[in-house]
N, C-alpha and C positions, 0 to 999 in steps of 0.2 A: 380613675379607668377608665377604662374603655372597654366596653357590653365582647361577650361573648363572639359574635357572630365577625367584631369588629379585628379579635385575638385570631381565632379560624383564618379567617383569610391572609392576614402576617403569616400565621404558619401554616398555611396549606404553600404560600408563595413562599416562604422558602424553603419547606420539602419539595417543589418544586424546582426547583435548582440544584437540592440534594438529588434528587433522581437525576439529572444530568451530569451527578462527580459517577467516579467513576467509585462502585459497592461492588460487595460482595452478593451473591442472588438473594440469597435468603435477607442482605440487605436492603437489598431492592424491592424483594416481593413487602418485601414488612413498610418500606414509605411507601407505596402504590398504593397499597392494602387500607394505610392512614391516609392517604389525600381521596381516595373514593371514599373512606367516613365522612373527614369531614367534606366534604362536597354533597356527600347526600346529609347533614348537618345544619349544611347553611341552603340547602335548596326544601330545608324542613321547617313546620311552628315549634316545633316537637323534638325534644335531644333526648335516645336510646337510653336508658340508664346500664348499658355498657359503656356507652361512647365514653366518660369516666374511667372508668377502669379498664380500655383497651391505652387510653393517651397514657396513663400512669404506668400502663406495662411499655408503650413505646418510648417515652420519657427513655425510662435504666434501662434499655435497651442500646440509646442515645448520648447515654449522660456522659461521658468520656472524649469521646470524641468530637462532640457535636452541643460541649452547654449552655450559646447559647440557647440552639432549637430546646434545648432541656428544659430554661428558664420560659421561655414562651410556653411551652407546655402546660410548664405547671403553672401559667399566670392563667390559663383558661382552666386548669381545673377547678385553682382558686373561683373564678367568680363564677364557673360549675355550682362547684358548692355551695357559692353565699345566695346562689338560685335555690340552694334544695335543690341540688340535682348530685 
C-alpha cells in the first residue's frame, strides 16, 4: 500500500483538476480549503489531529458526485488511522 504522502499527492492532483471544473461556490471553497490543508500536511513532518476528521467530512460531501475522489480520500484516512493518527 502507498504511504499517506503519496496518496495525498494523488488526492491533491485530483482536487486540482476538480477545482478547474465548474463547481458551485460552496464546493469550490471546500475543494480549495482541502487543497490548502493537504499542501500544509505535505510540507510538514506532522499531521494535525483535525486533518483526518476534515478529510472525512470532505469525503462525505463529495461521495455521490465524485466516488473515485472519495475512495482516494478514504485510503488516506485508512493510512493515517493505521499510523495512529
